[in-house]
C-alpha positions as CSV (number, residue, x, y, z in Angstrom):
1,M,5.3,32.3,-14.1
2,L,3.3,29.0,-14.0
3,D,4.9,25.7,-14.3
4,S,3.4,23.5,-17.0
5,I,1.7,20.4,-15.7
6,P,2.1,17.3,-17.8
7,E,-0.8,15.2,-19.0
8,F,-1.4,12.1,-16.8
9,K,-2.8,8.8,-17.7
10,P,-4.5,6.2,-15.4
11,G,-1.9,4.1,-13.8
12,D,0.9,6.7,-13.9
13,M,3.1,7.0,-10.8
14,P,2.4,10.0,-8.6
15,P,4.5,13.1,-9.4
16,D,6.3,15.4,-7.1
17,G,4.8,18.8,-6.5
18,Y,1.5,19.9,-5.0
19,L,-0.4,21.0,-8.1
20,A,0.8,18.2,-10.3
21,W,-0.2,15.6,-7.6
22,H,-3.7,17.0,-7.5
23,E,-4.0,16.8,-11.3
24,W,-2.7,13.2,-11.2
25,A,-5.1,12.3,-8.4
26,E,-8.1,13.6,-10.4
27,V,-7.1,11.4,-13.4
28,Q,-6.8,8.4,-11.2
29,R,-10.1,9.0,-9.5
30,A,-11.9,9.6,-12.8
31,A,-10.5,6.2,-14.0
32,G,-12.0,4.5,-11.0
33,I,-8.6,3.5,-9.5
34,E,-9.1,3.0,-5.7
35,Q,-6.5,3.4,-3.0
36,V,-5.5,0.7,-0.5
37,S,-3.9,1.2,2.9
38,C,-0.3,0.0,3.3
39,C,-0.1,-2.4,6.1
40,S,3.3,-1.0,7.2
41,C,2.9,2.8,7.2
42,C,-0.9,2.9,7.0
43,L,-0.8,5.5,4.2
44,W,-3.3,5.2,1.4
45,Q,-1.6,4.1,-1.9
46,T,-2.8,3.5,-5.4
47,P,-2.2,0.0,-6.9
48,Q,0.7,1.2,-8.9
49,E,2.4,2.4,-5.7
50,L,2.2,-1.1,-4.0
51,S,4.9,-3.7,-4.1
52,E,4.6,-7.5,-4.5
53,V,5.4,-7.9,-0.8
54,T,2.6,-8.6,1.6
55,I,2.6,-8.8,5.4
56,N,1.2,-12.0,6.7
57,T,0.0,-12.1,10.3
58,I,-1.7,-14.9,12.2
59,M,-4.2,-13.7,14.8
60,R,-6.9,-15.3,16.8
61,D,-10.6,-14.4,16.7
62,R,-12.8,-14.1,19.8
63,L,-13.3,-17.8,19.9
64,G,-9.6,-18.6,19.7
65,K,-9.6,-19.8,16.1
66,K,-6.4,-18.9,14.1
67,I,-6.9,-16.4,11.3
68,E,-4.3,-15.5,8.7
69,I,-4.4,-11.9,7.6
70,K,-2.6,-10.7,4.5
71,G,-2.1,-7.1,3.6
72,P,-0.2,-5.1,0.9
73,V,2.9,-3.1,1.4
74,C,3.9,0.0,-0.5
75,K,7.1,0.2,-2.5
76,K,8.7,2.6,0.0
77,C,8.0,0.3,3.0
78,A,9.1,-2.8,1.0
79,T,12.6,-1.5,0.8
80,K,12.7,-1.3,4.6
81,I,11.6,-4.9,5.2
82,P,14.8,-7.0,5.7
83,S,13.4,-10.1,3.9
84,A,10.2,-10.3,2.0
85,N,10.1,-14.0,2.4
86,A,10.7,-14.1,6.2
87,A,8.3,-16.3,8.1
88,P,6.0,-14.5,10.5
89,P,6.8,-14.7,14.2
90,P,5.2,-17.6,16.1
91,V,1.8,-17.0,17.6
92,P,1.9,-17.3,21.4
93,N,-0.3,-20.0,22.9
94,L,-3.1,-18.0,24.5
95,G,-4.5,-20.9,26.3
């Protein structure tokens, strides 16, 4: 007995189940939806799986200039972040 796989549209959330997920992924790929890496778990997510939360990090380049890096966070990781509006930790003075 085969399970019926529903019809998916571009922008739908991913389903549970191996076969259904592959059908969903084909529809997303055919629509040109590209994945982005979550900055928390490093897993690739489609835009509909991302939250509004971003991780902001301040780093220094090789010349010592401060650079602010912003990256998206998936919905699963966003629930684990204590405060989405928390200020980033201070950057240590590297000299």
